[in-house]
Biotite code that builds the C-alpha atoms (Angstrom):
import biotite.structure as struc

atoms = struc.array([
    struc.Atom([10.730, -23.925, 11.406], chain_id="A", res_id=1, res_name="UNK", atom_name="CA", element="C"),
    struc.Atom([7.885, -21.084, 12.049], chain_id="A", res_id=2, res_name="UNK", atom_name="CA", element="C"),
    struc.Atom([8.845, -17.394, 12.597], chain_id="A", res_id=3, res_name="UNK", atom_name="CA", element="C"),
    struc.Atom([7.448, -15.170, 15.168], chain_id="A", res_id=4, res_name="UNK", atom_name="CA", element="C"),
    struc.Atom([4.432, -13.508, 14.155], chain_id="A", res_id=5, res_name="UNK", atom_name="CA", element="C"),
    struc.Atom([6.110, -10.150, 14.384], chain_id="A", res_id=6, res_name="UNK", atom_name="CA", element="C"),
    struc.Atom([8.120, -10.791, 12.125], chain_id="A", res_id=7, res_name="UNK", atom_name="CA", element="C"),
    struc.Atom([6.182, -12.171, 9.522], chain_id="A", res_id=8, res_name="UNK", atom_name="CA", element="C"),
    struc.Atom([3.919, -8.801, 10.300], chain_id="A", res_id=9, res_name="UNK", atom_name="CA", element="C"),
    struc.Atom([6.446, -7.148, 9.395], chain_id="A", res_id=10, res_name="UNK", atom_name="CA", element="C"),
    struc.Atom([7.906, -8.649, 6.395], chain_id="A", res_id=11, res_name="UNK", atom_name="CA", element="C"),
    struc.Atom([4.549, -8.499, 5.115], chain_id="A", res_id=12, res_name="UNK", atom_name="CA", element="C"),
    struc.Atom([4.107, -4.769, 5.601], chain_id="A", res_id=13, res_name="UNK", atom_name="CA", element="C"),
    struc.Atom([7.704, -4.481, 4.273], chain_id="A", res_id=14, res_name="UNK", atom_name="CA", element="C"),
    struc.Atom([6.502, -6.294, 1.008], chain_id="A", res_id=15, res_name="UNK", atom_name="CA", element="C"),
    struc.Atom([3.756, -3.892, 0.327], chain_id="A", res_id=16, res_name="UNK", atom_name="CA", element="C"),
    struc.Atom([6.102, -0.835, 0.537], chain_id="A", res_id=17, res_name="UNK", atom_name="CA", element="C"),
    struc.Atom([8.653, -1.929, -1.588], chain_id="A", res_id=18, res_name="UNK", atom_name="CA", element="C"),
    struc.Atom([6.057, -2.970, -4.382], chain_id="A", res_id=19, res_name="UNK", atom_name="CA", element="C"),
    struc.Atom([4.091, 0.838, -3.522], chain_id="A", res_id=20, res_name="UNK", atom_name="CA", element="C"),
    struc.Atom([6.876, 2.975, -3.762], chain_id="A", res_id=21, res_name="UNK", atom_name="CA", element="C"),
    struc.Atom([10.333, 2.881, -5.261], chain_id="A", res_id=22, res_name="UNK", atom_name="CA", element="C"),
    struc.Atom([11.813, 6.195, -3.884], chain_id="A", res_id=23, res_name="UNK", atom_name="CA", element="C"),
    struc.Atom([13.546, 4.843, -0.790], chain_id="A", res_id=24, res_name="UNK", atom_name="CA", element="C"),
    struc.Atom([12.654, 8.150, 0.950], chain_id="A", res_id=25, res_name="UNK", atom_name="CA", element="C"),
    struc.Atom([9.474, 7.801, 0.357], chain_id="A", res_id=26, res_name="UNK", atom_name="CA", element="C"),
    struc.Atom([9.000, 4.696, 2.777], chain_id="A", res_id=27, res_name="UNK", atom_name="CA", element="C"),
    struc.Atom([8.369, 5.540, 6.098], chain_id="A", res_id=28, res_name="UNK", atom_name="CA", element="C"),
    struc.Atom([5.421, 7.944, 4.782], chain_id="A", res_id=29, res_name="UNK", atom_name="CA", element="C"),
    struc.Atom([3.905, 5.143, 3.353], chain_id="A", res_id=30, res_name="UNK", atom_name="CA", element="C"),
    struc.Atom([4.617, 2.883, 6.133], chain_id="A", res_id=31, res_name="UNK", atom_name="CA", element="C"),
    struc.Atom([2.989, 5.431, 8.480], chain_id="A", res_id=32, res_name="UNK", atom_name="CA", element="C"),
    struc.Atom([0.031, 5.251, 6.498], chain_id="A", res_id=33, res_name="UNK", atom_name="CA", element="C"),
    struc.Atom([-0.501, 1.668, 6.655], chain_id="A", res_id=34, res_name="UNK", atom_name="CA", element="C"),
    struc.Atom([0.435, 2.013, 10.649], chain_id="A", res_id=35, res_name="UNK", atom_name="CA", element="C"),
    struc.Atom([-2.204, 4.243, 10.982], chain_id="A", res_id=36, res_name="UNK", atom_name="CA", element="C"),
    struc.Atom([-4.767, 2.159, 9.473], chain_id="A", res_id=37, res_name="UNK", atom_name="CA", element="C"),
    struc.Atom([-3.963, -0.822, 11.028], chain_id="A", res_id=38, res_name="UNK", atom_name="CA", element="C"),
    struc.Atom([-4.171, 0.977, 14.454], chain_id="A", res_id=39, res_name="UNK", atom_name="CA", element="C"),
    struc.Atom([-7.405, 1.699, 13.306], chain_id="A", res_id=40, res_name="UNK", atom_name="CA", element="C"),
    struc.Atom([-8.738, -1.638, 11.960], chain_id="A", res_id=41, res_name="UNK", atom_name="CA", element="C"),
    struc.Atom([-9.686, -0.228, 8.722], chain_id="A", res_id=42, res_name="UNK", atom_name="CA", element="C"),
    struc.Atom([-8.786, -1.508, 5.098], chain_id="A", res_id=43, res_name="UNK", atom_name="CA", element="C"),
    struc.Atom([-5.038, -1.070, 4.041], chain_id="A", res_id=44, res_name="UNK", atom_name="CA", element="C"),
    struc.Atom([-6.380, -0.652, 0.559], chain_id="A", res_id=45, res_name="UNK", atom_name="CA", element="C"),
    struc.Atom([-2.812, -1.565, -1.272], chain_id="A", res_id=46, res_name="UNK", atom_name="CA", element="C"),
    struc.Atom([-3.151, -1.928, -5.314], chain_id="A", res_id=47, res_name="UNK", atom_name="CA", element="C"),
    struc.Atom([-0.204, -4.025, -4.896], chain_id="A", res_id=48, res_name="UNK", atom_name="CA", element="C"),
    struc.Atom([-1.460, -6.619, -2.815], chain_id="A", res_id=49, res_name="UNK", atom_name="CA", element="C"),
    struc.Atom([-4.271, -6.230, -5.399], chain_id="A", res_id=50, res_name="UNK", atom_name="CA", element="C"),
    struc.Atom([-1.676, -7.346, -8.145], chain_id="A", res_id=51, res_name="UNK", atom_name="CA", element="C"),
    struc.Atom([-0.177, -9.579, -5.751], chain_id="A", res_id=52, res_name="UNK", atom_name="CA", element="C"),
    struc.Atom([-3.891, -11.510, -5.581], chain_id="A", res_id=53, res_name="UNK", atom_name="CA", element="C"),
    struc.Atom([-4.605, -11.274, -9.523], chain_id="A", res_id=54, res_name="UNK", atom_name="CA", element="C"),
    struc.Atom([-0.904, -12.213, -10.257], chain_id="A", res_id=55, res_name="UNK", atom_name="CA", element="C"),
    struc.Atom([-1.356, -15.797, -8.518], chain_id="A", res_id=56, res_name="UNK", atom_name="CA", element="C"),
    struc.Atom([-4.564, -16.594, -10.035], chain_id="A", res_id=57, res_name="UNK", atom_name="CA", element="C"),
    struc.Atom([-2.688, -15.704, -13.914], chain_id="A", res_id=58, res_name="UNK", atom_name="CA", element="C"),
    struc.Atom([-5.585, -12.784, -14.096], chain_id="A", res_id=59, res_name="UNK", atom_name="CA", element="C"),
    struc.Atom([-3.900, -9.930, -14.196], chain_id="A", res_id=60, res_name="UNK", atom_name="CA", element="C"),
    struc.Atom([-3.725, -7.744, -17.371], chain_id="A", res_id=61, res_name="UNK", atom_name="CA", element="C"),
    struc.Atom([-1.590, -4.989, -16.274], chain_id="A", res_id=62, res_name="UNK", atom_name="CA", element="C"),
    struc.Atom([-3.051, -2.390, -14.685], chain_id="A", res_id=63, res_name="UNK", atom_name="CA", element="C"),
    struc.Atom([-5.664, -2.139, -12.650], chain_id="A", res_id=64, res_name="UNK", atom_name="CA", element="C"),
    struc.Atom([-9.322, -1.217, -12.554], chain_id="A", res_id=65, res_name="UNK", atom_name="CA", element="C"),
    struc.Atom([-12.040, -0.243, -9.990], chain_id="A", res_id=66, res_name="UNK", atom_name="CA", element="C"),
    struc.Atom([-13.500, -4.103, -10.933], chain_id="A", res_id=67, res_name="UNK", atom_name="CA", element="C"),
    struc.Atom([-10.414, -5.306, -9.718], chain_id="A", res_id=68, res_name="UNK", atom_name="CA", element="C"),
    struc.Atom([-10.459, -4.226, -6.232], chain_id="A", res_id=69, res_name="UNK", atom_name="CA", element="C"),
    struc.Atom([-13.799, -6.857, -5.801], chain_id="A", res_id=70, res_name="UNK", atom_name="CA", element="C"),
    struc.Atom([-11.207, -9.505, -6.640], chain_id="A", res_id=71, res_name="UNK", atom_name="CA", element="C"),
    struc.Atom([-11.997, -12.197, -3.964], chain_id="A", res_id=72, res_name="UNK", atom_name="CA", element="C"),
    struc.Atom([-8.342, -13.481, -2.302], chain_id="A", res_id=73, res_name="UNK", atom_name="CA", element="C"),
    struc.Atom([-7.160, -13.136, 1.130], chain_id="A", res_id=74, res_name="UNK", atom_name="CA", element="C"),
    struc.Atom([-4.812, -10.873, -0.340], chain_id="A", res_id=75, res_name="UNK", atom_name="CA", element="C"),
    struc.Atom([-6.668, -8.550, -1.712], chain_id="A", res_id=76, res_name="UNK", atom_name="CA", element="C"),
    struc.Atom([-6.916, -5.775, 0.979], chain_id="A", res_id=77, res_name="UNK", atom_name="CA", element="C"),
    struc.Atom([-9.844, -3.569, 0.040], chain_id="A", res_id=78, res_name="UNK", atom_name="CA", element="C"),
    struc.Atom([-11.747, -6.175, 0.627], chain_id="A", res_id=79, res_name="UNK", atom_name="CA", element="C"),
    struc.Atom([-10.318, -8.002, 3.929], chain_id="A", res_id=80, res_name="UNK", atom_name="CA", element="C"),
    struc.Atom([-8.516, -5.529, 6.704], chain_id="A", res_id=81, res_name="UNK", atom_name="CA", element="C"),
    struc.Atom([-5.343, -6.375, 8.093], chain_id="A", res_id=82, res_name="UNK", atom_name="CA", element="C"),
    struc.Atom([-2.358, -7.545, 6.451], chain_id="A", res_id=83, res_name="UNK", atom_name="CA", element="C"),
    struc.Atom([-2.377, -10.276, 3.976], chain_id="A", res_id=84, res_name="UNK", atom_name="CA", element="C"),
    struc.Atom([-1.558, -13.472, 4.949], chain_id="A", res_id=85, res_name="UNK", atom_name="CA", element="C"),
    struc.Atom([2.426, -13.405, 3.852], chain_id="A", res_id=86, res_name="UNK", atom_name="CA", element="C"),
    struc.Atom([4.738, -11.299, 1.680], chain_id="A", res_id=87, res_name="UNK", atom_name="CA", element="C"),
    struc.Atom([3.682, -10.375, -1.687], chain_id="A", res_id=88, res_name="UNK", atom_name="CA", element="C"),
    struc.Atom([7.416, -9.809, -2.694], chain_id="A", res_id=89, res_name="UNK", atom_name="CA", element="C"),
    struc.Atom([10.699, -9.293, -1.167], chain_id="A", res_id=90, res_name="UNK", atom_name="CA", element="C"),
    struc.Atom([11.531, -6.209, 0.709], chain_id="A", res_id=91, res_name="UNK", atom_name="CA", element="C"),
    struc.Atom([15.156, -4.103, 0.715], chain_id="A", res_id=92, res_name="UNK", atom_name="CA", element="C"),
    struc.Atom([16.554, -2.995, 3.491], chain_id="A", res_id=93, res_name="UNK", atom_name="CA", element="C"),
    struc.Atom([14.536, 0.602, 3.529], chain_id="A", res_id=94, res_name="UNK", atom_name="CA", element="C"),
    struc.Atom([11.593, -1.058, 3.449], chain_id="A", res_id=95, res_name="UNK", atom_name="CA", element="C"),
    struc.Atom([11.830, -3.141, 6.175], chain_id="A", res_id=96, res_name="UNK", atom_name="CA", element="C"),
    struc.Atom([13.183, 0.095, 8.375], chain_id="A", res_id=97, res_name="UNK", atom_name="CA", element="C"),
    struc.Atom([10.050, 1.513, 7.329], chain_id="A", res_id=98, res_name="UNK", atom_name="CA", element="C"),
    struc.Atom([7.632, -1.398, 8.347], chain_id="A", res_id=99, res_name="UNK", atom_name="CA", element="C"),
    struc.Atom([9.645, -1.161, 11.888], chain_id="A", res_id=100, res_name="UNK", atom_name="CA", element="C"),
    struc.Atom([10.410, 2.547, 12.333], chain_id="A", res_id=101, res_name="UNK", atom_name="CA", element="C"),
    struc.Atom([6.775, 4.276, 10.658], chain_id="A", res_id=102, res_name="UNK", atom_name="CA", element="C"),
    struc.Atom([7.090, 7.848, 10.232], chain_id="A", res_id=103, res_name="UNK", atom_name="CA", element="C"),
    struc.Atom([5.070, 9.737, 13.400], chain_id="A", res_id=104, res_name="UNK", atom_name="CA", element="C"),
    struc.Atom([2.360, 11.162, 11.403], chain_id="A", res_id=105, res_name="UNK", atom_name="CA", element="C"),
    struc.Atom([-1.345, 11.264, 11.068], chain_id="A", res_id=106, res_name="UNK", atom_name="CA", element="C"),
    struc.Atom([-1.553, 10.270, 7.565], chain_id="A", res_id=107, res_name="UNK", atom_name="CA", element="C"),
    struc.Atom([-4.411, 8.202, 6.333], chain_id="A", res_id=108, res_name="UNK", atom_name="CA", element="C"),
    struc.Atom([-4.437, 8.067, 2.544], chain_id="A", res_id=109, res_name="UNK", atom_name="CA", element="C"),
    struc.Atom([-1.564, 8.322, 0.087], chain_id="A", res_id=110, res_name="UNK", atom_name="CA", element="C"),
    struc.Atom([-1.520, 8.717, -4.058], chain_id="A", res_id=111, res_name="UNK", atom_name="CA", element="C"),
    struc.Atom([0.739, 9.201, -6.608], chain_id="A", res_id=112, res_name="UNK", atom_name="CA", element="C"),
    struc.Atom([1.921, 12.739, -7.967], chain_id="A", res_id=113, res_name="UNK", atom_name="CA", element="C"),
    struc.Atom([2.282, 11.550, -11.522], chain_id="A", res_id=114, res_name="UNK", atom_name="CA", element="C"),
    struc.Atom([5.951, 12.030, -11.450], chain_id="A", res_id=115, res_name="UNK", atom_name="CA", element="C"),
    struc.Atom([6.940, 8.800, -9.276], chain_id="A", res_id=116, res_name="UNK", atom_name="CA", element="C"),
    struc.Atom([6.227, 10.612, -6.138], chain_id="A", res_id=117, res_name="UNK", atom_name="CA", element="C"),
    struc.Atom([3.602, 10.476, -3.897], chain_id="A", res_id=118, res_name="UNK", atom_name="CA", element="C"),
    struc.Atom([0.737, 13.072, -1.858], chain_id="A", res_id=119, res_name="UNK", atom_name="CA", element="C"),
    struc.Atom([-0.021, 11.856, 1.682], chain_id="A", res_id=120, res_name="UNK", atom_name="CA", element="C"),
    struc.Atom([-2.709, 13.702, 3.301], chain_id="A", res_id=121, res_name="UNK", atom_name="CA", element="C"),
    struc.Atom([-4.814, 12.998, 7.267], chain_id="A", res_id=122, res_name="UNK", atom_name="CA", element="C"),
    struc.Atom([-7.984, 13.899, 5.422], chain_id="A", res_id=123, res_name="UNK", atom_name="CA", element="C"),
    struc.Atom([-10.270, 12.659, 2.861], chain_id="A", res_id=124, res_name="UNK", atom_name="CA", element="C"),
    struc.Atom([-11.127, 15.729, 1.624], chain_id="A", res_id=125, res_name="UNK", atom_name="CA", element="C"),
    struc.Atom([-7.118, 16.758, 1.252], chain_id="A", res_id=126, res_name="UNK", atom_name="CA", element="C"),
    struc.Atom([-6.749, 13.294, -0.625], chain_id="A", res_id=127, res_name="UNK", atom_name="CA", element="C"),
    struc.Atom([-9.764, 13.899, -2.957], chain_id="A", res_id=128, res_name="UNK", atom_name="CA", element="C"),
    struc.Atom([-8.318, 16.934, -3.852], chain_id="A", res_id=129, res_name="UNK", atom_name="CA", element="C"),
    struc.Atom([-4.834, 15.125, -3.892], chain_id="A", res_id=130, res_name="UNK", atom_name="CA", element="C"),
    struc.Atom([-6.649, 11.893, -6.744], chain_id="A", res_id=131, res_name="UNK", atom_name="CA", element="C"),
    struc.Atom([-7.809, 15.064, -8.638], chain_id="A", res_id=132, res_name="UNK", atom_name="CA", element="C"),
    struc.Atom([-4.529, 16.713, -9.018], chain_id="A", res_id=133, res_name="UNK", atom_name="CA", element="C"),
    struc.Atom([-3.070, 13.373, -9.800], chain_id="A", res_id=134, res_name="UNK", atom_name="CA", element="C"),
    struc.Atom([-5.822, 12.698, -12.667], chain_id="A", res_id=135, res_name="UNK", atom_name="CA", element="C"),
    struc.Atom([-5.071, 16.696, -14.436], chain_id="A", res_id=136, res_name="UNK", atom_name="CA", element="C"),
    struc.Atom([-1.737, 15.828, -13.868], chain_id="A", res_id=137, res_name="UNK", atom_name="CA", element="C"),
    struc.Atom([-1.549, 12.599, -15.326], chain_id="A", res_id=138, res_name="UNK", atom_name="CA", element="C"),
    struc.Atom([-5.082, 12.068, -17.094], chain_id="A", res_id=139, res_name="UNK", atom_name="CA", element="C"),
    struc.Atom([-5.566, 15.674, -18.064], chain_id="A", res_id=140, res_name="UNK", atom_name="CA", element="C"),
    struc.Atom([-8.753, 15.511, -16.792], chain_id="A", res_id=141, res_name="UNK", atom_name="CA", element="C"),
])
């Protein structure tokens, strides 16, 4: 049969969005980060893609560490720019909608706020501040 390439790409992106956040209202912003990164041809750096790659190999230990970002797999979006070769999960309706209609932002980064939501940023400087705030909130560092 074969799917239309745009449909495959949309489902693949939506699957990453699905695993990235459980907050439906954030999904268009998450989608915008990935759409902006794809437009710039830079790595998506999606943690769920690394988890999926390690799950496929049976090496996922329950938490990601810095070394995991170097795990060699076509699904590792830290190593390979663009979308992985296929979906990493079954996306729900809100993730599919977000992939088809991302928010219109300049966001390139996001990080957990430690309370189930995310902080979004357009610059690396802003992102680093958000990462530091996350570490303080969650790890007391």
